[in-house]
MDTraj code that builds the backbone (N, CA, C; nanometers):
import mdtraj as md
import numpy as np

residues = "MET THR THR ILE GLU THR PRO ARG LEU LEU LEU ARG PRO ILE ALA GLN THR ASP LEU ASP ASP LEU ALA GLN ILE TYR ARG ALA PRO GLU VAL MET ARG TYR ARG LEU PHE SER GLN PRO ALA SER PHE LYS GLN THR GLN LYS PHE LEU ALA SER TYR LEU SER HIS TRP GLU GLN HIS GLY PHE GLY ARG TRP ALA THR ILE TYR LYS ALA SER GLN GLN LEU ILE GLY HIS CYS GLY LEU GLU TYR ILE ALA THR LEU ASP GLU VAL GLU VAL ASN TYR LEU LEU SER SER LYS TYR TRP GLY GLN GLY LEU ALA THR GLU SER ALA ILE ALA ILE VAL SER TYR GLY PHE LYS ILE LEU GLN PHE GLU ARG LEU ILE ALA LEU ALA LYS PRO GLU ASN LEU ALA SER VAL ARG VAL MET GLU LYS ILE GLY MET GLN PHE HIS LYS ASN ILE GLN LEU TYR GLU MET GLU TRP ALA PHE TYR THR ILE LYS ARG ASP GLN TRP GLN TYR SER ASN SER PHE MET SER".split()
xyz = np.array([
    [5.0544, 2.7464, -3.5778],
    [4.9666, 2.8400, -3.6464],
    [5.0461, 2.9628, -3.6896],
    [5.0044, 3.0185, -3.7974],
    [5.0759, 3.1261, -3.8631],
    [5.0619, 3.2608, -3.7926],
    [5.1720, 3.3327, -3.7879],
    [5.1730, 3.4724, -3.7460],
    [5.1994, 3.5555, -3.8714],
    [5.1296, 3.6663, -3.8851],
    [5.1430, 3.7540, -4.0012],
    [5.1925, 3.8891, -3.9527],
    [5.2920, 3.9423, -4.0206],
    [5.3451, 4.0738, -3.9841],
    [5.3176, 4.1717, -4.0971],
    [5.2671, 4.2878, -4.0623],
    [5.2458, 4.3973, -4.1564],
    [5.3373, 4.5112, -4.1102],
    [5.3420, 4.6221, -4.1826],
    [5.4299, 4.7306, -4.1371],
    [5.4064, 4.7744, -3.9926],
    [5.2794, 4.7799, -3.9480],
    [5.2511, 4.8292, -3.8126],
    [5.1890, 4.7264, -3.7194],
    [5.1544, 4.6106, -3.7723],
    [5.0790, 4.5139, -3.6931],
    [5.1445, 4.3766, -3.6916],
    [5.1180, 4.3062, -3.5837],
    [5.1515, 4.1644, -3.5737],
    [5.0174, 4.0940, -3.5538],
    [4.9870, 3.9997, -3.6423],
    [4.8628, 3.9240, -3.6331],
    [4.8991, 3.7813, -3.5954],
    [4.8420, 3.7352, -3.4841],
    [4.8682, 3.5982, -3.4392],
    [4.7367, 3.5362, -3.3974],
    [4.7257, 3.4046, -3.4038],
    [4.5995, 3.3427, -3.3633],
    [4.5590, 3.3892, -3.2230],
    [4.4338, 3.4201, -3.2099],
    [4.3821, 3.4662, -3.0822],
    [4.3978, 3.3547, -2.9784],
    [4.4215, 3.3913, -2.8541],
    [4.4492, 3.2932, -2.7492],
    [4.3694, 3.3259, -2.6228],
    [4.3579, 3.2283, -2.5369],
    [4.2877, 3.2463, -2.4095],
    [4.3486, 3.3612, -2.3286],
    [4.4778, 3.3808, -2.3407],
    [4.5468, 3.4877, -2.2672],
    [4.5058, 3.6278, -2.3135],
    [4.4301, 3.6371, -2.4227],
    [4.3831, 3.7666, -2.4729],
    [4.2523, 3.8116, -2.4074],
    [4.1978, 3.7301, -2.3191],
    [4.0653, 3.7573, -2.2629],
    [4.0541, 3.8948, -2.1974],
    [4.1455, 3.9313, -2.1096],
    [4.1339, 4.0596, -2.0391],
    [4.1368, 4.1780, -2.1357],
    [4.2309, 4.1763, -2.2307],
    [4.2392, 4.2859, -2.3278],
    [4.1150, 4.2912, -2.4163],
    [4.0694, 4.1748, -2.4583],
    [3.9498, 4.1683, -2.5424],
    [3.8270, 4.2191, -2.4666],
    [3.8160, 4.1832, -2.3399],
    [3.7030, 4.2292, -2.2579],
    [3.7011, 4.3817, -2.2486],
    [3.8189, 4.4426, -2.2381],
    [3.8269, 4.5903, -2.2342],
    [3.7728, 4.6504, -2.3633],
    [3.8107, 4.5917, -2.4766],
    [3.7669, 4.6426, -2.6070],
    [3.6167, 4.6213, -2.6244],
    [3.5671, 4.5017, -2.5891],
    [3.4254, 4.4677, -2.6071],
    [3.3339, 4.5438, -2.5107],
    [3.3903, 4.6089, -2.4111],
    [3.3133, 4.6865, -2.3152],
    [3.2699, 4.8217, -2.3739],
    [3.3341, 4.8645, -2.4801],
    [3.3099, 4.9974, -2.5369],
    [3.1881, 4.9982, -2.6304],
    [3.0870, 5.0801, -2.5998],
    [2.9658, 5.0845, -2.6835],
    [2.9950, 5.1179, -2.8297],
    [3.0882, 5.2102, -2.8553],
    [3.1166, 5.2503, -2.9929],
    [3.1799, 5.1366, -3.0732],
    [3.2536, 5.0485, -3.0079],
    [3.3158, 4.9344, -3.0763],
    [3.2101, 4.8293, -3.1109],
    [3.1179, 4.8071, -3.0214],
    [3.0181, 4.7010, -3.0391],
    [2.8977, 4.7442, -3.1234],
    [2.8842, 4.8701, -3.1471],
    [2.7653, 4.9281, -3.2108],
    [2.7198, 4.8557, -3.3376],
    [2.8115, 4.8183, -3.4258],
    [2.7752, 4.7612, -3.5552],
    [2.7909, 4.6097, -3.5621],
    [2.8149, 4.5464, -3.4501],
    [2.8311, 4.4008, -3.4485],
    [2.6959, 4.3308, -3.4400],
    [2.6968, 4.2014, -3.4616],
    [2.5746, 4.1224, -3.4495],
    [2.5136, 4.1411, -3.3105],
    [2.5970, 4.1313, -3.2069],
    [2.5550, 4.1594, -3.0698],
    [2.6033, 4.3005, -3.0394],
    [2.5135, 4.3956, -3.0548],
    [2.5557, 4.5356, -3.0620],
    [2.5660, 4.6086, -2.9283],
    [2.5458, 4.5389, -2.8195],
    [2.5589, 4.6010, -2.6876],
    [2.6976, 4.5736, -2.6304],
    [2.7474, 4.6618, -2.5433],
    [2.8746, 4.6320, -2.4763],
    [2.8674, 4.4951, -2.4091],
    [2.9746, 4.4210, -2.4183],
    [2.9766, 4.2841, -2.3662],
    [3.0302, 4.2803, -2.2237],
    [2.9699, 4.1947, -2.1435],
    [3.0217, 4.1698, -2.0097],
    [3.1450, 4.0803, -2.0212],
    [3.2168, 4.0653, -1.9128],
    [3.3339, 3.9778, -1.9105],
    [3.2921, 3.8346, -1.9464],
    [3.1817, 3.7898, -1.8913],
    [3.1319, 3.6535, -1.9171],
    [3.0940, 3.6367, -2.0645],
    [3.0315, 3.7373, -2.1237],
    [2.9977, 3.7308, -2.2662],
    [3.1246, 3.7260, -2.3508],
    [3.2236, 3.8061, -2.3124],
    [3.3501, 3.8056, -2.3855],
    [3.4162, 3.6684, -2.3768],
    [3.4075, 3.6037, -2.2603],
    [3.4605, 3.4674, -2.2454],
    [3.3939, 3.3737, -2.3456],
    [3.2633, 3.3859, -2.3628],
    [3.1901, 3.3004, -2.4575],
    [3.2315, 3.3294, -2.6018],
    [3.2458, 3.4579, -2.6348],
    [3.2912, 3.4927, -2.7696],
    [3.4288, 3.4317, -2.7955],
    [3.5205, 3.4497, -2.7006],
    [3.6565, 3.3985, -2.7166],
    [3.6554, 3.2458, -2.7298],
    [3.5736, 3.1784, -2.6499],
    [3.5640, 3.0325, -2.6603],
    [3.5180, 2.9913, -2.8005],
    [3.4240, 3.0663, -2.8578],
    [3.3768, 3.0337, -2.9929],
    [3.4862, 3.0591, -3.0966],
    [3.5680, 3.1634, -3.0757],
    [3.6783, 3.1902, -3.1693],
    [3.7813, 3.0775, -3.1644],
    [3.8126, 3.0309, -3.0428],
    [3.9105, 2.9222, -3.0274],
    [3.8561, 2.7929, -3.0872],
    [3.7292, 2.7667, -3.0676],
    [3.6647, 2.6484, -3.1243],
    [3.6677, 2.6529, -3.2778],
    [3.6458, 2.7711, -3.3340],
    [3.6496, 2.7873, -3.4797],
    [3.7868, 2.7487, -3.5335],
    [3.8941, 2.7943, -3.4665],
    [4.0302, 2.7576, -3.5071],
    [4.0465, 2.6056, -3.5070],
    [3.9999, 2.5405, -3.4009],
    [4.0122, 2.3951, -3.3904],
    [3.9354, 2.3247, -3.5008],
    [3.8174, 2.3736, -3.5296],
    [3.7302, 2.3080, -3.6273],
    [3.7749, 2.3330, -3.7715],
    [3.8215, 2.4537, -3.8025],
    [3.8467, 2.4911, -3.9419],
    [3.9939, 2.5123, -3.9770],
    [4.0800, 2.5267, -3.8770],
    [4.2214, 2.5509, -3.9059],
    [4.2522, 2.6948, -3.9428],
    [4.1555, 2.7831, -3.9278],
    [4.1732, 2.9269, -3.9465],
    [4.0702, 2.9957, -3.8581],
    [4.0848, 3.1261, -3.8427],
    [3.9911, 3.1979, -3.7567],
    [4.0326, 3.3420, -3.7369],
    [4.0128, 3.3894, -3.6147],
    [4.0461, 3.5286, -3.5821],
    [4.1879, 3.5365, -3.5278],
    [4.2572, 3.6386, -3.5724],
    [4.3902, 3.6686, -3.5224],
    [4.3804, 3.7853, -3.4249],
    [4.4590, 3.7805, -3.3210],
    [4.4745, 3.8963, -3.2333],
    [4.5514, 4.0008, -3.3131],
    [4.5066, 4.1248, -3.3077],
    [4.5731, 4.2344, -3.3777],
    [4.6575, 4.3092, -3.2750],
    [4.7885, 4.2979, -3.2897],
    [4.8838, 4.3592, -3.1970],
    [4.9478, 4.4793, -3.2658],
    [4.9413, 4.5952, -3.1999],
    [5.0065, 4.7161, -3.2517],
    [5.1539, 4.7075, -3.2139],
    [5.2406, 4.6959, -3.3146],
    [5.3817, 4.6678, -3.2880],
    [5.4498, 4.7762, -3.2040],
    [5.4138, 4.9020, -3.2243],
    [5.4811, 5.0104, -3.1527],
    [5.4666, 4.9983, -3.0010],
    [5.3539, 4.9441, -2.9556],
    [5.3295, 4.9326, -2.8111],
    [5.3203, 4.7875, -2.7635],
    [5.3178, 4.6932, -2.8574],
    [5.2964, 4.5509, -2.8266],
    [5.1605, 4.5265, -2.7594],
    [5.0660, 4.6167, -2.7819],
    [4.9329, 4.6104, -2.7218],
    [4.8341, 4.5412, -2.8153],
    [4.7484, 4.4542, -2.7607],
    [4.6378, 4.3979, -2.8372],
    [4.5361, 4.5095, -2.8576],
    [4.5045, 4.5393, -2.9835],
    [4.4141, 4.6499, -3.0134],
    [4.2846, 4.6034, -3.0799],
    [4.2695, 4.4724, -3.1005],
    [4.1484, 4.4194, -3.1625],
    [4.1743, 4.2815, -3.2189],
    [4.0948, 4.2471, -3.3179],
    [4.1152, 4.1200, -3.3872],
    [4.0696, 4.1334, -3.5311],
    [4.1151, 4.0412, -3.6121],
    [4.0753, 4.0331, -3.7514],
    [4.0829, 3.8864, -3.7893],
    [4.0245, 3.8508, -3.9001],
    [4.0371, 3.7112, -3.9375],
    [3.9410, 3.6656, -4.0431],
    [3.9325, 3.5338, -4.0519],
    [3.8466, 3.4656, -4.1464],
    [3.7531, 3.3762, -4.0664],
    [3.6257, 3.3807, -4.0995],
    [3.5277, 3.3007, -4.0268],
    [3.4357, 3.2308, -4.1256],
    [3.4226, 3.1000, -4.1101],
    [3.3285, 3.0241, -4.1917],
    [3.1887, 3.0491, -4.1376],
    [3.0981, 3.0935, -4.2258],
    [2.9588, 3.1170, -4.1894],
    [2.8761, 3.0064, -4.2548],
    [2.8364, 2.9102, -4.1742],
    [2.7692, 2.7899, -4.2261],
    [2.6391, 2.8230, -4.2985],
    [2.5594, 2.9172, -4.2460],
    [2.4308, 2.9478, -4.3094],
    [2.4471, 3.0036, -4.4505],
    [2.5618, 3.0618, -4.4796],
    [2.5896, 3.1146, -4.6134],
    [2.6833, 3.0238, -4.6935],
    [2.7486, 2.9295, -4.6261],
    [2.8533, 2.8457, -4.6850],
    [2.9603, 2.9340, -4.7508],
    [3.0042, 3.0335, -4.6740],
    [3.1030, 3.1316, -4.7206],
    [3.2047, 3.1574, -4.6100],
    [3.3203, 3.2089, -4.6485],
    [3.4220, 3.2510, -4.5528],
    [3.4260, 3.4033, -4.5533],
    [3.4075, 3.4600, -4.4337],
    [3.4001, 3.6049, -4.4180],
    [3.5311, 3.6624, -4.3654],
    [3.5695, 3.7756, -4.4200],
    [3.6800, 3.8567, -4.3697],
    [3.6203, 3.9486, -4.2643],
    [3.6817, 3.9557, -4.1461],
    [3.6296, 4.0466, -4.0445],
    [3.7436, 4.1168, -3.9724],
    [3.7102, 4.2280, -3.9098],
    [3.8083, 4.3093, -3.8377],
    [3.7350, 4.3933, -3.7358],
    [3.8015, 4.4174, -3.6245],
    [3.7479, 4.4990, -3.5162],
    [3.8667, 4.5601, -3.4432],
    [3.8585, 4.6902, -3.4188],
    [3.9661, 4.7596, -3.3481],
    [3.9098, 4.8437, -3.2343],
    [3.9898, 4.8592, -3.1311],
    [3.9600, 4.9558, -3.0261],
    [3.9460, 5.0927, -3.0914],
    [3.8486, 5.1710, -3.0474],
    [3.8220, 5.3006, -3.1119],
    [3.9419, 5.3947, -3.1082],
    [4.0311, 5.3760, -3.0139],
    [4.1526, 5.4583, -3.0058],
    [4.2367, 5.4460, -3.1335],
    [4.2194, 5.3367, -3.2064],
    [4.3015, 5.3089, -3.3241],
    [4.2256, 5.3260, -3.4555],
    [4.1060, 5.3827, -3.4496],
    [4.0283, 5.4069, -3.5710],
    [4.0898, 5.5217, -3.6507],
    [4.0637, 5.5212, -3.7799],
    [4.1022, 5.6318, -3.8674],
    [4.2501, 5.6373, -3.9014],
    [4.3233, 5.5289, -3.8774],
    [4.4670, 5.5262, -3.9053],
    [4.5033, 5.4275, -4.0164],
    [4.4027, 5.3660, -4.0777],
    [4.4284, 5.2687, -4.1830],
    [4.4656, 5.1300, -4.1320],
    [4.4527, 5.1078, -4.0017],
    [4.4932, 4.9791, -3.9448],
    [4.3963, 4.8660, -3.9801],
    [4.2667, 4.8955, -3.9880],
    [4.1712, 4.7923, -4.0293],
    [4.1987, 4.7500, -4.1735],
    [4.2276, 4.8465, -4.2592],
    [4.2615, 4.8152, -4.3983],
    [4.3892, 4.7332, -4.4052],
    [4.4893, 4.7715, -4.3277],
    [4.6171, 4.6994, -4.3247],
    [4.5970, 4.5544, -4.2800],
    [4.5166, 4.5348, -4.1768],
    [4.4919, 4.3976, -4.1298],
    [4.4078, 4.3201, -4.2311],
    [4.3088, 4.3844, -4.2915],
    [4.2231, 4.3162, -4.3891],
    [4.3026, 4.2720, -4.5116],
    [4.3936, 4.3549, -4.5586],
    [4.4788, 4.3164, -4.6720],
    [4.5586, 4.1911, -4.6372],
    [4.6157, 4.1897, -4.5182],
    [4.6952, 4.0738, -4.4760],
    [4.6097, 3.9479, -4.4656],
    [4.4909, 3.9603, -4.4114],
    [4.4028, 3.8452, -4.3929],
    [4.3538, 3.7930, -4.5273],
    [4.3142, 3.8812, -4.6173],
    [4.2683, 3.8370, -4.7494],
    [4.3836, 3.7712, -4.8257],
    [4.5031, 3.8294, -4.8170],
    [4.6198, 3.7673, -4.8812],
    [4.6411, 3.6259, -4.8285],
    [4.6310, 3.6094, -4.6979],
    [4.6465, 3.4779, -4.6371],
    [4.5379, 3.3822, -4.6880],
    [4.4155, 3.4294, -4.6927],
    [4.3046, 3.3460, -4.7394],
    [4.3214, 3.2991, -4.8827],
    [4.3696, 3.3872, -4.9684],
    [4.3871, 3.3499, -5.1089],
    [4.5176, 3.2750, -5.1335],
    [4.6257, 3.3233, -5.0752],
    [4.7576, 3.2678, -5.1059],
    [4.7873, 3.1389, -5.0293],
    [4.7547, 3.1351, -4.9026],
    [4.7886, 3.0201, -4.8189],
    [4.6735, 2.9187, -4.8138],
    [4.5536, 2.9658, -4.7873],
    [4.4393, 2.8748, -4.7750],
    [4.3734, 2.8422, -4.9087],
    [4.4098, 2.9175, -5.0114],
    [4.3636, 2.8915, -5.1485],
    [4.2118, 2.9025, -5.1664],
    [4.1486, 2.9925, -5.0918],
    [4.0068, 3.0162, -5.1144],
    [3.9888, 3.0806, -5.2514],
    [3.8796, 3.0494, -5.3169],
    [3.8481, 3.1097, -5.4471],
    [3.7742, 3.2418, -5.4306],
    [3.6992, 3.2547, -5.3194],
    [3.6195, 3.3745, -5.2974],
    [3.6094, 3.3985, -5.1473],
    [3.6105, 3.5253, -5.1104],
    [3.5882, 3.5666, -4.9722],
    [3.4777, 3.6709, -4.9730],
    [3.4080, 3.6795, -4.8597],
    [3.3020, 3.7791, -4.8461],
    [3.3315, 3.8670, -4.7257],
    [3.2592, 3.9748, -4.7152],
    [3.2606, 4.0580, -4.5951],
    [3.1187, 4.1107, -4.5758],
    [3.0820, 4.1249, -4.4503],
    [2.9494, 4.1743, -4.4144],
    [2.9644, 4.2955, -4.3242],
    [2.8777, 4.3922, -4.3446],
    [2.8736, 4.5088, -4.2556],
    [2.7312, 4.5605, -4.2535],
    [2.6924, 4.6144, -4.1409],
    [2.5642, 4.6840, -4.1392],
    [2.5781, 4.8011, -4.2371],
    [2.4775, 4.8247, -4.3209],
    [2.4903, 4.9275, -4.4247],
    [2.5287, 5.0656, -4.3723],
    [2.4883, 5.0977, -4.2486],
    [2.5213, 5.2293, -4.1923],
    [2.6642, 5.2368, -4.1373],
    [2.7348, 5.1250, -4.1362],
    [2.8733, 5.1244, -4.0874],
    [2.9660, 5.1649, -4.2024],
    [2.9675, 5.2938, -4.2307],
    [3.0400, 5.3457, -4.3469],
    [3.1898, 5.3219, -4.3383],
    [3.2477, 5.3239, -4.2182],
    [3.3917, 5.2993, -4.2045],
    [3.4270, 5.1573, -4.2488],
    [3.3464, 5.0605, -4.2099],
    [3.3720, 4.9223, -4.2491],
    [3.3513, 4.9036, -4.3995],
    [3.2472, 4.9648, -4.4522],
    [3.2223, 4.9587, -4.5965],
    [3.3412, 5.0174, -4.6722],
    [3.3967, 5.1278, -4.6241],
    [3.5137, 5.1886, -4.6896],
    [3.6326, 5.0935, -4.6893],
    [3.6540, 5.0222, -4.5786],
    [3.7635, 4.9249, -4.5735],
    [3.7426, 4.8181, -4.6806],
    [3.6222, 4.7648, -4.6886],
    [3.5942, 4.6603, -4.7879],
    [3.6204, 4.7119, -4.9298],
    [3.5792, 4.8337, -4.9572],
    [3.5997, 4.8906, -5.0905],
    [3.7467, 4.9202, -5.1165],
    [3.8202, 4.9682, -5.0160],
    [3.9630, 4.9976, -5.0320],
    [4.0433, 4.8731, -5.0676],
    [4.0018, 4.7583, -5.0152],
    [4.0785, 4.6365, -5.0430],
    [4.0302, 4.5661, -5.1701],
    [3.9367, 4.6287, -5.2415],
    [3.8958, 4.5766, -5.3708],
    [3.7704, 4.4909, -5.3712],
    [3.7016, 4.4818, -5.2586],
    [3.5783, 4.4036, -5.2564],
    [3.4682, 4.4823, -5.3277],
    [3.3757, 4.4082, -5.3847],
    [3.2648, 4.4678, -5.4587],
    [3.1339, 4.4412, -5.3860],
    [3.0493, 4.5446, -5.3825],
    [2.9158, 4.5278, -5.3255],
    [2.8383, 4.4302, -5.4118],
    [2.7768, 4.3313, -5.3489],
    [2.6985, 4.2317, -5.4209],
    [2.5498, 4.2596, -5.4032],
    [2.5061, 4.2715, -5.2764],
    [2.3661, 4.2996, -5.2461],
    [2.3514, 4.3163, -5.0952],
    [2.2376, 4.3651, -5.0521],
    [2.2038, 4.3618, -4.9103],
    [2.1324, 4.2305, -4.8841],
    [2.1639, 4.1689, -4.7697],
    [2.1008, 4.0426, -4.7349],
    [2.0439, 4.0500, -4.5934],
    [1.9516, 3.9620, -4.5638],
    [1.8996, 3.9443, -4.4287],
    [1.9705, 3.8239, -4.3687],
    [2.0316, 3.8426, -4.2544],
    [2.1013, 3.7341, -4.1860],
    [2.0884, 3.7610, -4.0363],
    [2.0509, 3.6613, -3.9607],
    [2.0310, 3.6762, -3.8162],
    [1.9306, 3.7883, -3.7871],
    [1.8285, 3.7972, -3.8720],
    [1.7209, 3.8953, -3.8566],
    [1.7696, 4.0396, -3.8627],
    [1.8793, 4.0612, -3.9364],
    [1.9339, 4.1969, -3.9563],
    [1.9724, 4.2125, -4.1025],
    [1.9782, 4.3389, -4.1445],
    [2.0233, 4.3677, -4.2802],
    [2.1750, 4.3891, -4.2800],
    [2.2400, 4.3299, -4.3793],
    [2.3850, 4.3404, -4.3942],
    [2.4193, 4.3726, -4.5386],
    [2.5170, 4.4609, -4.5576],
    [2.5759, 4.4809, -4.6903],
    [2.6701, 4.3632, -4.7139],
    [2.6550, 4.2982, -4.8268],
    [2.7278, 4.1758, -4.8603],
    [2.8267, 4.2094, -4.9712],
    [2.9556, 4.1997, -4.9400],
    [3.0630, 4.2290, -5.0348],
    [3.1385, 4.1009, -5.0665],
    [3.1945, 4.0929, -5.1863],
    [3.2702, 3.9745, -5.2274],
    [3.3976, 4.0152, -5.3008],
    [3.4909, 3.9227, -5.3032],
    [3.6089, 3.9347, -5.3890],
    [3.6539, 3.7936, -5.4244],
    [3.6950, 3.7771, -5.5499],
    [3.7472, 3.6486, -5.5959],
    [3.8993, 3.6571, -5.6031],
    [3.9608, 3.5413, -5.5912],
    [4.1069, 3.5378, -5.5901],
    [4.1660, 3.6044, -5.7152],
    [4.1054, 3.5813, -5.8322],
    [4.1615, 3.6396, -5.9546],
    [4.1411, 3.7911, -5.9643],
    [4.0642, 3.8496, -5.8725],
    [4.0452, 3.9954, -5.8676],
    [4.1392, 4.0625, -5.7675],
    [4.2081, 3.9825, -5.6868],
    [4.2869, 4.0342, -5.5751],
    [4.4099, 4.1079, -5.6258],
    [4.4262, 4.2330, -5.5837],
    [4.5364, 4.3182, -5.6295],
    [4.6566, 4.3170, -5.5370],
    [4.6408, 4.2707, -5.4155],
    [4.7466, 4.2793, -5.3154],
    [4.8094, 4.1433, -5.2882],
    [4.8167, 4.0582, -5.3878],
    [4.8529, 3.9183, -5.3648],
    [4.9912, 3.8994, -5.3015],
    [5.0807, 3.9954, -5.3169],
    [5.2135, 3.9801, -5.2578],
    [5.2288, 4.0543, -5.1257],
    [5.1255, 4.1217, -5.0807],
    [5.1338, 4.2021, -4.9594],
    [5.1561, 4.1176, -4.8356],
    [5.2600, 4.1475, -4.7630],
    [5.2873, 4.0928, -4.6300],
    [5.3072, 3.9414, -4.6272],
    [5.3013, 3.8749, -4.7402],
    [5.3135, 3.7294, -4.7400],
    [5.4378, 3.6912, -4.8220],
    [5.5143, 3.5980, -4.7677],
    [5.6320, 3.5550, -4.8441],
    [5.6027, 3.4258, -4.9176],
])
top = md.Topology()
chain = top.add_chain()
for i, resn in enumerate(residues, 1):
    res = top.add_residue(resn, chain, resSeq=i)
    for name in ("N", "CA", "C"):
        top.add_atom(name, md.element.get_by_symbol(name[0]), res)
traj = md.Trajectory(xyz[None], top)
């Protein structure tokens, strides 16, 4: 499986060995606030999330990457591509420990993931979802060139639905050889 390197990050497929670090991140209320499951996660819940991420990799050949901050070699979150069957779409997603917010790291990881999706996996279109009040996530989607399409109801919640097509992608050479 592919590892992606950006100026400040190393992205590698998420692994079972990431459980303890991921559990620490998922324990933080501010990190979980805008997720589908918006409460801090227990260790057991984090185990279930991680199992689903690993299963996604097995089933689809792509998924979430562990986001490693190169300066410290610390796992600081995850990012990736997820097939959403109910929409028949592939979503770009990212999550970081709050300690690393506001530094452009989510944007850096999202650029790398979208480049991988278009250049390596040859997707024609990618989407991103965020709760409309999650302005930081919306800004990331807009910074990487995604366009607001509409608000949708999914899993009994409202989500801002953003899209980008491969022929609209401006960062096609970023971080990918």
